[in-house]
LONU-595055 format. One line per 2 residues: number of its first residue (from 1); their letters; for each residue x, y negated, z negated of N, C-alpha, C. Coordinates in steps of 0.2 Angstrom, whole numbers. Example, Ala and Ser with C-alpha at 12.3 -4.5 7.8 and 13.67 -1.06 7.14 Angstrom:
REM LONU-595055
1 = as = 66/28/-39/62/22/-39/66/16/-39  64/11/-35/68/5/-36/64/0/-39
//
This chain:
REM LONU-595055
1 = xx = -218/127/362/-214/121/361/-215/116/366  -215/118/372/-216/113/378/-222/110/378
3 = xx = -228/113/376/-234/110/375/-234/104/370  -231/105/364/-230/100/359/-227/94/361
5 = xx = -221/95/365/-217/89/368/-221/85/372  -225/89/377/-229/85/382/-234/81/378
7 = xx = -238/84/373/-243/80/370/-240/74/367  -234/75/363/-231/69/360/-229/64/365
9 = xx = -227/66/370/-225/61/376/-231/57/378  -236/60/378/-243/56/380/-244/51/375
11 = xx = -244/53/369/-245/49/363/-241/42/364  -234/43/365/-230/38/366/-232/33/372
13 = xx = -234/37/377/-236/33/383/-242/29/381  -247/31/377/-253/28/375/-251/22/371
15 = xx = -246/23/367/-244/17/362/-241/11/366  -237/13/371/-233/8/375/-239/5/380
17 = xx = -243/8/382/-249/5/386/-252/0/382  -255/1/376/-259/-3/372/-254/-9/370
19 = xx = -248/-8/368/-244/-13/366/-242/-18/371  -241/-16/377/-238/-21/382/-242/-22/388
21 = xx = -245/-17/391/-248/-18/397/-244/-18/403  -237/-17/403/-233/-17/408/-230/-10/410
23 = xx = -233/-5/407/-230/2/407/-230/4/414  -234/2/419/-234/5/426/-230/0/430
25 = xx = -227/-5/428/-223/-9/432/-226/-12/438  -232/-14/437/-236/-17/442/-241/-22/439
27 = xx = -242/-28/442/-247/-33/440/-253/-32/445  -258/-31/441/-265/-29/445/-269/-36/445
29 = xx = -272/-37/451/-276/-43/452/-282/-43/448  -285/-37/447/-291/-36/444/-291/-28/442
31 = xx = -294/-27/435/-294/-21/433/-300/-17/436  -300/-10/436/-305/-7/439/-311/-6/433
33 = xx = -317/-8/434/-322/-8/429/-323/0/427  -325/0/421/-326/7/419/-331/11/423
35 = xx = -337/8/425/-342/11/429/-339/13/436  -334/11/438/-331/13/444/-326/18/444
37 = xx = -324/20/438/-319/26/437/-322/32/440  -318/36/443/-320/42/446/-323/47/441
39 = xx = -328/51/444/-331/56/440/-326/61/438  -321/63/442/-316/67/440/-312/65/434
41 = xx = -311/59/433/-307/56/428/-312/56/421  -318/54/422/-323/54/417/-323/61/414
43 = xx = -323/66/418/-324/73/416/-319/75/411  -313/72/412/-307/74/408/-307/71/401
45 = xx = -312/66/400/-312/63/394/-317/67/390  -315/72/386/-319/77/383/-321/75/376
47 = xx = -317/70/373/-318/68/366/-323/63/366  -327/63/361/-332/57/360/-329/50/359
49 = xx = -333/45/361/-330/38/361/-328/36/354  -331/38/349/-329/36/343/-323/38/340
51 = xx = -320/43/343/-313/46/341/-308/43/345  -309/38/350/-304/35/353/-304/28/352
53 = xx = -298/25/353/-298/17/351/-299/14/358  -296/15/363/-297/12/369/-299/16/375
55 = xx = -305/17/377/-307/21/383/-304/19/389  -303/13/390/-300/10/397/-293/13/397
57 = xx = -289/13/392/-282/15/392/-282/23/393  -287/26/391/-287/33/393/-288/34/400
59 = xx = -292/30/403/-293/31/411/-287/29/414  -283/24/412/-277/22/416/-272/28/415
61 = xx = -271/31/409/-266/36/408/-268/42/412  -274/44/412/-276/50/416/-275/49/424
63 = xx = -277/43/426/-276/41/433/-269/41/436  -264/38/431/-257/37/433/-253/43/431
65 = xx = -255/47/426/-250/53/424/-253/60/425  -259/60/428/-262/66/430/-262/71/424
67 = xx = -264/68/418/-265/72/412/-272/73/411  -274/76/405/-281/77/403/-283/73/397
69 = xx = -289/71/397/-292/67/391/-291/69/384  -291/76/384/-290/79/377/-283/78/374
71 = xx = -278/77/379/-271/76/377/-270/69/375  -274/64/375/-273/57/374/-276/55/368
73 = xx = -271/51/364/-273/48/358/-270/41/358  -275/36/358/-272/29/359/-273/25/352
75 = xx = -268/23/350/-268/19/343/-267/12/345  -272/8/344/-272/1/345/-267/-3/341
77 = xx = -267/-10/342/-263/-14/338/-267/-17/332  -263/-21/328/-266/-24/323/-265/-32/323
79 = xx = -267/-35/318/-266/-43/317/-263/-45/311  -262/-40/306/-260/-41/299/-253/-44/299
81 = xx = -249/-43/304/-242/-46/304/-243/-54/304  -248/-57/305/-249/-64/306/-251/-67/299
83 = xx = -246/-70/296/-247/-73/290/-252/-79/290  -258/-78/289/-263/-84/290/-262/-90/285
85 = xx = -259/-89/280/-258/-94/275/-251/-98/276  -247/-96/281/-241/-100/283/-242/-104/289
87 = xx = -244/-110/287/-246/-115/293/-242/-121/292  -239/-123/298/-235/-129/298/-239/-135/303
89 = xx = -242/-139/299/-246/-144/303/-242/-150/305  -236/-150/304/-232/-156/306/-232/-157/314
91 = xx = -234/-151/318/-234/-152/325/-239/-157/327  -244/-159/323/-249/-164/324/-246/-171/323
93 = xx = -241/-171/319/-238/-178/318/-233/-179/324  -230/-174/326/-225/-174/332/-228/-176/338
95 = xx = -235/-174/339/-238/-176/345/-245/-180/343  -244/-184/339/-249/-188/336/-254/-192/341
97 = xx = -251/-194/346/-254/-198/351/-258/-194/356  -256/-187/356/-259/-183/362/-263/-177/359
99 = xx = -261/-174/353/-265/-168/351/-269/-170/344  -275/-170/345/-280/-171/339/-283/-165/337
101 = xx = -283/-164/331/-287/-158/328/-294/-157/331  -296/-151/333/-302/-150/335/-304/-153/342
103 = xx = -299/-156/345/-300/-159/352/-296/-156/357  -294/-150/357/-290/-148/362/-291/-140/363
105 = xx = -290/-138/369/-289/-130/370/-282/-128/370  -281/-122/368/-274/-119/367/-273/-113/371
107 = xx = -267/-113/375/-265/-108/379/-258/-106/377  -256/-100/376/-249/-98/375/-246/-96/382
109 = xx = -241/-100/384/-239/-100/391/-235/-94/393  -236/-92/399/-232/-87/402/-233/-88/410
111 = xx = -227/-86/413/-228/-86/421/-229/-79/423  -230/-74/419/-232/-68/421/-239/-68/425
113 = xx = -239/-66/431/-245/-67/435/-252/-65/432  -251/-59/428/-258/-57/425/-260/-62/419
115 = xx = -256/-66/417/-258/-71/411/-262/-77/414  -261/-78/421/-266/-82/424/-266/-89/423
117 = xx = -260/-92/422/-259/-99/421/-262/-103/426  -263/-101/432/-266/-105/437/-273/-107/435
119 = xx = -277/-102/432/-284/-103/430/-284/-109/425  -279/-109/420/-279/-115/415/-278/-122/419
121 = xx = -273/-122/423/-271/-128/427/-277/-130/431  -280/-126/435/-286/-128/439/-292/-130/435
123 = xx = -293/-127/429/-298/-129/425/-297/-136/422  -290/-137/420/-288/-144/418/-289/-149/423
125 = xx = -288/-148/429/-289/-153/435/-296/-155/435  -301/-150/434/-308/-151/435/-311/-155/429
127 = xx = -307/-155/423/-309/-158/417/-304/-163/414  -303/-168/417/-298/-173/415/-299/-176/408
129 = xx = -306/-175/406/-308/-178/399/-306/-173/394  -304/-167/395/-302/-162/390/-294/-162/389
131 = xx = -292/-160/384/-285/-159/382/-283/-152/382  -278/-150/385/-275/-143/385/-268/-143/383
133 = xx = -267/-139/377/-261/-139/374/-258/-132/376  -252/-132/379/-249/-126/382/-242/-125/378
135 = xx = -242/-120/374/-236/-118/370/-233/-112/373  -226/-111/372/-223/-105/374/-217/-107/378
137 = xx = -215/-103/383/-209/-104/387/-209/-110/391  -203/-113/392/-203/-119/396/-205/-117/404
139 = xx = -210/-121/406/-212/-119/413/-209/-123/418  -208/-130/417/-204/-134/421/-208/-135/428
141 = xx = -205/-137/433/-208/-139/439/-211/-133/443  -210/-127/441/-213/-121/444/-220/-120/443
143 = xx = -223/-124/438/-230/-123/436/-235/-128/439  -232/-134/440/-237/-140/441/-239/-143/435
145 = xx = -237/-141/429/-240/-144/423/-238/-151/422  -232/-153/425/-230/-160/424/-234/-165/428
147 = xx = -238/-163/432/-243/-167/436/-249/-168/433  -251/-165/428/-257/-166/424/-257/-170/418
149 = xx = -260/-175/418/-260/-180/412/-263/-177/406  -268/-173/407/-272/-170/401/-269/-163/398
151 = xx = -263/-161/401/-260/-155/399/-254/-157/395  -253/-155/388/-248/-156/384/-244/-150/383
153 = xx = -238/-149/386/-234/-144/386/-228/-145/380  -229/-141/375/-225/-142/369/-219/-138/369
155 = xx = -218/-133/374/-213/-128/373/-214/-123/368  -208/-120/366/-209/-115/361/-212/-117/354
157 = xx = -216/-114/351/-219/-116/345/-217/-110/340  -215/-112/334/-213/-107/329/-220/-104/327
159 = xx = -220/-98/324/-226/-95/322/-230/-99/317  -227/-103/313/-231/-107/308/-235/-112/312
161 = xx = -231/-115/317/-234/-120/321/-240/-117/326  -239/-111/328/-244/-108/332/-250/-107/328
163 = xx = -249/-105/322/-255/-104/318/-259/-110/317  -255/-115/316/-259/-122/315/-263/-124/321
165 = xx = -260/-123/327/-263/-125/333/-269/-120/334  -269/-114/333/-274/-109/333/-280/-111/328
167 = xx = -278/-113/322/-283/-115/317/-287/-121/320  -284/-126/323/-288/-132/324/-290/-133/331
169 = xx = -289/-128/336/-291/-129/343/-298/-128/344  -301/-131/349/-308/-130/351/-309/-123/353
171 = xx = -304/-120/356/-304/-113/358/-297/-111/361  -296/-104/360/-290/-101/362/-292/-98/369
173 = xx = -288/-100/374/-289/-98/381/-285/-92/383  -288/-87/386/-284/-81/387/-287/-78/394
175 = xx = -287/-81/399/-290/-79/405/-286/-73/409  -283/-69/405/-279/-63/408/-283/-59/413
177 = xx = -279/-57/418/-282/-52/423/-280/-45/422  -276/-44/417/-274/-37/416/-270/-37/409
179 = xx = -272/-32/405/-269/-32/398/-269/-24/396  -264/-23/391/-264/-16/388/-269/-17/382
181 = xx = -268/-22/378/-272/-23/372/-274/-31/372  -270/-35/372/-271/-42/371/-271/-44/364
183 = xx = -265/-45/361/-264/-47/354/-265/-54/353  -263/-59/357/-264/-66/355/-271/-68/353
185 = xx = -276/-66/357/-283/-67/355/-285/-65/348  -282/-59/346/-283/-56/339/-280/-61/334
187 = xx = -274/-63/336/-271/-68/331/-275/-74/330  -277/-77/336/-281/-83/336/-288/-82/332
189 = xx = -291/-76/333/-297/-74/330/-296/-74/322  -291/-71/320/-290/-71/312/-288/-78/309
191 = xx = -286/-83/314/-285/-90/311/-292/-94/312  -297/-91/314/-304/-94/314/-305/-97/321
193 = xx = -301/-96/326/-302/-99/332/-307/-96/336  -311/-99/340/-315/-96/345/-311/-94/351
195 = xx = -312/-89/354/-308/-86/360/-312/-86/366  -309/-88/372/-311/-87/378/-307/-83/382
197 = xx = -310/-77/385/-306/-72/388/-307/-70/395  -303/-67/398/-304/-65/405/-309/-59/405
199 = xx = -314/-59/410/-319/-54/410/-316/-48/413  -313/-44/409/-310/-38/411/-312/-32/406
201 = xx = -312/-26/408/-315/-21/404/-311/-20/397  -305/-20/397/-301/-19/391/-302/-24/386
203 = xx = -303/-30/388/-304/-36/383/-311/-35/380  -316/-33/384/-323/-32/382/-323/-26/377
205 = xx = -319/-21/378/-319/-15/374/-316/-17/367  -311/-22/367/-308/-23/360/-312/-29/357
207 = xx = -314/-34/360/-317/-40/357/-324/-40/357  -328/-36/361/-335/-35/361/-338/-42/362
209 = xx = -343/-44/357/-347/-50/357/-344/-55/352  -337/-54/351/-334/-59/347/-330/-64/351
211 = xx = -331/-64/358/-328/-69/362/-333/-71/368  -330/-77/371/-334/-79/377/-329/-77/383
213 = xx = -333/-74/388/-329/-72/394/-330/-76/400  -324/-76/404/-325/-80/410/-322/-76/416
215 = xx = -324/-78/422/-322/-75/428/-315/-77/429  -310/-72/429/-303/-73/430/-301/-77/436
217 = xx = -305/-77/441/-304/-80/448/-308/-86/449  -312/-88/445/-316/-94/446/-315/-99/440
219 = xx = -311/-104/440/-309/-108/435/-314/-114/434  -319/-115/439/-323/-120/439/-329/-119/435
221 = xx = -327/-119/428/-332/-119/423/-331/-124/418  -336/-126/414/-336/-131/408/-335/-127/402
223 = xx = -330/-126/399/-329/-122/393/-333/-124/387  -334/-131/386/-338/-133/381/-345/-131/381
225 = xx = -348/-131/388/-354/-128/389/-355/-121/388  -350/-117/390/-350/-110/389/-350/-108/381
227 = xx = -346/-112/377/-345/-111/370/-352/-113/367  -355/-118/369/-362/-120/366/-367/-115/368
229 = xx = -367/-112/373/-372/-107/375/-371/-100/372  -364/-98/371/-362/-92/368/-360/-93/361
231 = xx = -365/-93/356/-363/-94/349/-361/-87/346  -355/-87/344/-352/-81/341/-353/-81/334
233 = xx = -355/-75/331/-357/-75/324/-351/-73/320  -351/-74/314/-345/-72/309/-345/-65/309
235 = xx = -351/-62/309/-351/-54/308/-348/-51/314  -349/-54/320/-345/-51/326/-338/-51/325
237 = xx = -335/-57/323/-328/-58/322/-326/-53/317  -329/-53/311/-327/-48/306/-327/-41/308
239 = xx = -332/-39/312/-332/-32/315/-326/-31/319  -324/-35/323/-318/-34/327/-311/-34/323
241 = xx = -311/-39/318/-305/-39/314/-304/-33/310  -310/-30/307/-309/-25/303/-308/-18/307
243 = xx = -309/-18/313/-308/-12/317/-301/-11/319  -297/-16/318/-290/-15/321/-285/-17/315
245 = xx = -281/-12/314/-275/-14/309/-270/-9/310  -264/-11/308/-258/-7/309/-258/-1/304
247 = xx = -261/-2/299/-262/4/294/-266/10/298  -272/8/301/-276/12/305/-272/16/311
249 = xx = -268/12/314/-264/14/320/-259/19/317  -255/17/311/-250/22/309/-253/28/306
251 = xx = -259/28/303/-262/34/301/-264/39/307  -266/36/313/-268/40/319/-262/43/322
253 = xx = -256/39/322/-250/42/325/-247/47/320  -247/46/314/-244/51/309/-248/57/309
255 = xx = -255/56/310/-259/62/310/-258/67/316  -257/64/321/-256/68/328/-249/71/327
257 = xx = -244/67/325/-237/70/324/-237/76/320  -241/75/314/-241/81/309/-244/87/312
259 = xx = -249/85/316/-253/91/319/-249/95/324  -245/92/328/-241/95/333/-234/97/331
261 = xx = -232/95/324/-226/97/321/-227/104/318  -233/106/317/-234/112/313/-232/118/318
//
């Protein structure tokens, strides 16, 4: 019985890790690349890659909880909760003078260090000709946003408004330095947005060649030029979207629970 409880506990740990990324109560400036993971940790990962959802999550659980790879099952997230047909375009009327369809970059605001708001602000400073729409919590004087004329902080956006902003943005920006999974880019992807992500292992593992990647610590890039050079195919996007669903995650979890309930 003790073994069964331990294994189920590890499953729950895996779910928490992928869902939020804050399980270890620490903000990391940079994730450890997969190739730098210890040989000891790699040896513990006895299951083949195709049987796991997130290899990087396996590494982190092993390193932090001193467990074994064969005890870990990571069920990823999905995007089907996002009603792609429920769109409120009135947000463009509200900000008619500042937000034009297909003429802005979108960022969902957060002051959490790993979300890397500074990257957005520093990139905006370097490109005053571009418009950056920041939606989410009120950031106020703590962020420096109010000093940038090309940044439009709209505060909290309802889900239907967020979907409209994702649908019509030039790109959805997500220069995160640390994630458990990274759901917002998946939501943006299902709305047809191009996504620009932080160049960290877990995001590569999930989004593969369906995204454009940037150095999380070097905001001095021209996003338009990067997008022009990195043409993402519809096939790449569909491969990512079809690989992640809540049904798939539920089947994985239910299967493991059934196995150890016997």
